[in-house]
C-alpha angles and dihedrals in degrees: 000000000000123000094251092048090052092049091049090049091050091051090052092048094048088058090051100044096091088060096049125107120226093256091050090051092051092050091046093049091053092048093049091048091054092046091048093051090050092046093049091048 
């Protein structure tokens, strides 16, 4: 995932966060953490 794609995805998610449930947030947080680790190397 390119840097710009990641930033676009984050923008989209930030708009959606108020509509998330707690379980969705936990799953999302875990997914972002994995993506971030991969992205950082």
